[in-house]
C-alpha positions in Angstrom: 8.5 16.3 4.7 11.3 17.3 2.4 13.5 14.5 3.9 10.3 11.9 3.1 9.9 13.1 -0.3 13.5 12.8 -1.2 13.4 9.0 0.0 11.2 8.5 -2.7 13.5 9.8 -5.6 14.7 6.6 -7.3 18.5 5.4 -7.8 19.9 5.5 -11.2 23.1 3.3 -10.9 24.2 3.4 -14.2 24.2 7.2 -14.2 27.6 8.8 -13.7 27.7 12.0 -11.4 28.8 13.7 -14.4 28.0 13.4 -17.9 29.7 15.2 -20.3 27.6 16.6 -23.2 27.5 18.8 -26.3 25.0 21.9 -26.2 23.2 21.5 -29.3 20.3 24.1 -28.6 19.0 26.6 -25.9 15.4 28.2 -26.1 14.9 31.0 -23.7 11.2 31.1 -22.7 8.9 32.5 -20.4 5.7 31.4 -18.6 2.7 33.1 -20.3 0.9 33.7 -17.1 3.7 34.5 -14.5 6.5 35.9 -16.8 8.8 33.4 -14.8 11.9 32.9 -17.1 13.5 29.3 -18.2 15.7 27.9 -20.5 15.0 24.6 -22.6 18.3 23.1 -23.5 19.1 20.2 -25.8 22.0 18.0 -24.9 24.0 15.2 -26.5 26.2 12.9 -24.4 29.5 12.3 -25.4 32.1 9.4 -24.6 35.6 11.4 -25.7 36.0 15.0 -26.1 38.9 16.8 -28.3 41.1 19.7 -26.8 39.2 21.9 -29.3 36.0 21.3 -27.1 38.0 22.8 -24.1 39.2 26.1 -26.3 35.7 26.7 -27.4 34.3 26.3 -23.8 36.8 28.7 -22.4 36.1 31.0 -25.5 32.3 31.2 -24.7 33.0 32.0 -21.0 35.3 35.0 -22.2 32.9 36.5 -24.6 31.8 39.8 -23.7 28.2 40.4 -22.9 26.0 43.0 -24.7 26.5 46.5 -22.8 23.2 47.1 -21.0 21.9 49.6 -18.2 18.9 48.5 -15.9 17.3 49.3 -12.8 15.5 47.1 -10.6 13.0 48.3 -7.9 10.9 46.3 -5.5 7.2 47.4 -5.5 5.6 49.4 -2.4 2.1 49.4 -1.7 2.0 52.8 -3.3 3.5 51.6 -6.5 0.7 49.0 -7.0 -2.3 51.5 -5.8 -4.6 51.7 -8.6 -4.9 55.8 -7.5 -1.0 56.2 -7.6 1.9 55.7 -10.1 5.5 54.3 -10.3 8.1 56.3 -8.4 11.3 56.1 -10.3 14.5 56.6 -8.1 16.3 59.8 -9.7 19.6 58.0 -10.7 17.7 55.2 -12.3 15.5 57.9 -14.4 18.2 59.4 -15.6 20.4 56.7 -16.6 17.5 54.7 -18.4 14.9 57.0 -19.5 15.1 59.4 -22.4 16.2 63.0 -21.2 13.5 65.0 -20.4 12.6 68.5 -22.1 12.9 70.9 -18.6 11.6 73.7 -20.7 8.2 72.1 -20.4 6.2 72.9 -17.3 5.7 70.4 -15.9 8.4 68.1 -17.6 7.3 65.1 -19.4 7.1 62.5 -22.0 5.7 59.3 -23.5 7.4 56.4 -22.7 7.1 52.7 -24.7 8.5 49.6 -22.8 8.4 45.9 -24.4 8.3 42.9 -22.4 9.5 39.6 -22.3 6.4 38.7 -24.6 6.7 41.5 -27.0 3.9 43.4 -25.9 4.4 46.9 -26.0 3.5 48.9 -22.4 2.8 52.7 -22.8 3.5 54.7 -19.5 3.9 58.9 -19.2 6.9 59.8 -17.6 6.8 63.1 -15.5 8.7 64.9 -13.1 7.0 66.9 -10.6 6.0 67.1 -7.0 7.5 68.6 -3.8 10.0 67.5 -3.6 10.2 67.0 -7.3 10.3 63.4 -8.6 10.1 61.0 -11.7 7.0 59.1 -11.9 4.9 57.0 -14.2 1.5 57.7 -14.5 -1.0 57.1 -17.3 -0.6 53.5 -18.2 1.1 52.2 -14.9 -2.2 51.0 -13.4 -2.8 49.1 -16.3 0.6 47.5 -16.3 0.0 46.6 -12.6 -3.1 45.1 -13.0 -2.6 43.5 -16.5 0.6 41.3 -14.8 -1.3 41.1 -11.3 1.6 42.6 -9.6 1.5 43.1 -5.6 3.6 45.3 -3.0 6.9 43.1 -2.8 7.4 42.0 -6.5 9.9 44.0 -8.3 10.2 45.7 -11.6 13.3 45.8 -14.0 13.8 48.5 -16.7 16.7 48.0 -19.3 18.2 49.7 -21.9 19.6 47.4 -24.3 22.6 47.8 -26.5 20.2 49.2 -29.3 18.8 51.4 -26.8 15.5 50.0 -26.7 13.6 50.2 -23.8 12.8 46.6 -22.0 10.5 45.7 -19.3 10.6 42.7 -16.9 8.9 41.6 -13.7 10.0 39.4 -10.6 7.6 38.1 -8.3 8.1 37.8 -4.7 9.1 34.4 -3.4 5.5 33.9 -1.5 4.9 30.7 0.7 3.1 28.5 -1.2 -0.7 27.5 -0.3 -0.2 23.9 -0.6 3.5 23.0 0.6 3.2 19.5 0.3 2.0 20.0 -3.6 5.0 22.3 -4.1 7.4 20.1 -2.8 6.1 17.0 -4.7 6.0 19.4 -8.0 9.9 20.1 -7.5 10.3 16.5 -6.9 8.7 15.3 -10.0 11.1 17.9 -12.1 13.9 16.5 -10.2 13.2 12.9 -11.3 12.2 13.8 -14.7 15.8 15.5 -15.3 17.6 12.3 -14.0 15.1 9.8 -16.0 15.9 12.1 -19.0 19.6 11.7 -18.4 19.7 8.1 -17.5 18.2 7.0 -20.6 20.3 9.4 -22.8 23.6 8.2 -21.2 22.7 4.7 -21.6 21.8 5.3 -25.3 24.2 7.9 -26.2 21.0 9.8 -27.7 20.1 13.5 -27.4 17.7 14.7 -24.6 15.7 17.8 -23.5 15.9 19.5 -20.1 14.7 22.9 -18.4 16.3 25.3 -16.4 14.7 27.7 -13.9 17.1 29.7 -12.3 14.8 30.6 -9.3 13.5 27.2 -8.8 16.5 24.9 -9.1 18.6 25.2 -6.2 21.7 24.9 -8.1 23.2 25.2 -11.5 23.2 21.5 -13.0 24.4 22.3 -16.4 27.9 23.8 -16.1 30.3 24.9 -18.7 32.9 22.5 -19.6 36.0 24.9 -19.0 34.5 26.0 -15.6 34.4 21.9 -14.8 37.9 21.5 -15.8 39.0 24.3 -13.8 37.0 22.9 -10.7 38.4 19.6 -11.3 42.2 20.0 -11.8 42.8 23.6 -10.8 41.0 24.1 -7.3 42.3 22.2 -4.5 39.5 22.2 -1.5 40.8 21.8 2.0 39.7 22.5 5.4 40.6 26.0 6.9 40.5 27.3 3.3 39.2 31.0 2.9 36.6 31.4 0.0 34.8 33.9 -1.7 31.8 33.7 -4.1 29.6 36.3 -5.8 25.7 36.1 -5.9 23.2 37.3 -7.2 20.7 39.4 -4.8 16.8 39.9 -5.6 17.5 43.4 -7.1 19.8 41.8 -9.5 22.8 43.2 -8.2 25.7 41.1 -6.9 27.2 40.7 -3.3 30.3 39.1 -2.4 30.3 36.3 0.4 33.6 35.2 1.7 34.3 32.8 4.7 36.1 29.5 6.0 35.5 26.0 4.5 34.6 24.1 8.0 33.8 20.7 6.8 33.6 18.5 3.5 31.6 15.6 2.7 30.6 13.4 -0.1 27.5 15.0 -1.7 25.5 11.6 -1.7 27.5 8.4 -0.9 24.5 5.9 -1.6 23.2 7.4 -5.2 26.3 8.9 -6.3 28.9 6.4 -5.3 32.5 7.5 -6.0 31.0 11.0 -7.1 34.0 13.7 -7.1 31.2 16.3 -6.1 31.7 17.6 -2.8 29.1 19.3 -0.3 31.0 22.0 1.9 30.1 23.3 5.0 31.1 26.9 5.2 31.3 29.9 7.8 30.3 33.0 6.1 32.1 36.4 7.5 29.2 38.7 6.4 26.1 37.0 8.5 28.5 34.5 10.7 26.0 31.8 9.6 26.7 28.4 8.7 25.1 27.2 5.2 26.1 24.5 2.9 26.6 24.4 -1.0 28.0 21.9 -3.6 31.3 22.2 -5.3 33.3 20.1 -7.7 36.5 19.2 -5.7 
């Protein structure tokens, strides 16, 4: 079914396989119903670029990100029960939450965490039980029902650089009830990006696109410095060893290593003379072949 849908994606012969743009604005947003995050970007195609553009892109890549502490936990059936609370790993509680006053019996405190929509949620944090453990009790079931959370979803607590407590969710990737509808929706979004880019390229006009990191199979907006490095510094060949970092569902990172076993054109029909390549690789961790796209 996926191949049938892809066959109906229109071809844009005048749209190059790469489109160098100036980034005018980025707006980070979240779906009000699902809390799914996405970015709205306005881009301006350019025909030429100066050396300063590359230097600015390299500088942006090197800028240090704000230091934040966080932990992410996949919810269990007990965590989502209306009669229970949220069990917090001890190290995570000690790292993220304010210190408890252990002169109290039992040690407890009130926590306030702000979600992505700027709503404040209040929880009772208590240290009790046999063996003793950190729990969020009062206020937790209200949060679970308000966000419509189920076992398998994840909750993220963040302590930002201002020492504010932030709270987010990440829903599990569940199978859609209507597969064909989901495929068409994803395909329509892909067509929309191509159509907007083709029109902007032909008229040298700004255009707006949306990027959802979980719904998009790959990053299709790449920093200019990273593109330049892939083009002129990385030479890809069969048998070459590779190493890459991937984000996990728990917001951590995992390193994958392997060997390149095949190199082919990404799409020789729609993107003739493209500099993008599709690499077939065998990873060391899982001994399983997979494909991903890389600029050659």
